[in-house]
N, C-alpha and C positions, 0 to 999 in steps of 0.2 A: 497610329492611330493619331491623330487628332482633334482632341475634344478637351475645351474648358474644364477645371480641377475645381470644384465647390473650393469657399472657403473655411468652412469647417474642417476641409479631409486635408486644407496645405498641411501642417505642422506633422501628420504622419506621410504624405506625401514625399514630405524633404525627407523624414526620416529612412523611407526606403528610399528615396534613389541616392540619397548618399552611401549606401548602403552600396545598393546595383554599383555605383558608376567611383569611384573610392581609387585616387592615383591614374583616371585616366588623361588622358593630357587634352586641353581644353583650348577651344579663343569663345573671348567675351566682344560684340561690339554692339555699341548702343546707337541707337535709331535716332536721330529728333531733330531740332529743328538748325542748330549748325551743321548740318548733316550725320556722316555715320561717322562714325569714332572709333573706331580698336580699344578694346581696354587693355585685352591681352591678350597671348599667344601662346601655347608653348605648355604654361604652366600647368600641374596635374591641378586635379579638380580633390579639395580636402573637405569639402561638406558647403549643404545647405540650409540656413534654418530662419524662422522667422523671427522675427522681436516679440515677442509674448505681452506688450506694451499695450493694455487694451485702452488708453486714453486717445491715442491717438489712430492715428490709422495705418495697418498694419503693413512691415517695410520689412524684408527682406536683405540678408548678407548674402552673398556665398566668399564660400572661399580658396584661395586658391595657395600652392608652391607646399612646405613642406607642413606640418604640422603642429611648428613653432611659430609665432609670432616672431621671436629673433632671427629668422629662414632670414636673408636677405630676398632671395628668393620669393616673400609671401606676399599676397596681394588679399584684401578684404572687399568686398565692390559692396558696397549700399545704396537697395532703392529704396526709397519713400512712397508712404501712398501708393501701393499696389494695388494694381486694379482687377488684372485678369493674368493669372497662366495659365498658359498652353501646353503642352506638350507632345513629341513625335520623337517616335519609333525609325527605325532604318529598318530595312529591308531583312536585316538580319537577328531584327527582334527586340535589340538593345534599345538603349534612349539613346538620339540624335544629336534634338535639339531641347533647349526650353526655351521658352520665349514670354516674358515677362514685364507688361505692360506696368506705366504709373502713370497717377491721375494727372499730370502735363504731357502725358501723350504719348511718352518715350517708350519705345520697344527696346528691351535690352532680350539679345540670341544670345544665349550660352550652345554652344556646339560643341562635340565633341570632338574631334581629328583621328584619321585611322591613325593605327601604331606601328608608327613606325618599328619600333621591336620587333613586330612578329613581320616588315618587310626586309629587315635585316640578314634576320635569322633564317625567312626562305633565303635569300642571295647564297649566304654560307653553305650554306646546304646545297644549293644548285650548285656551287662551286666545289663543294667538295667531291662533288658523281662525274666532274672533269677527269 
């Protein structure tokens, strides 16, 4: 699936998206005038929310790391003046990426990384059979 989500559905979509993807490892890249910038890689997804301040263009906050802002591995990425969000699901049906485009034309690409722990578990199982 790759289609834009209507602004009226963003809040509910983000709530469901957060529940489905809690703690999955991520990467976040920002594409814009200075080129591609890696904002983070490997932090667990903590949540995404819509700023409900109606006097300004919508903004989105993406939270990574622990559930406590005091955690040194915690990061909040704010995207102002959001114009469009486009999700994409992987072949397994799970969320793969979420593209968020700001009014300045910046593309923010949230990607979910393959679960490394599953690969480690598979290797341990293989070694156990030797």
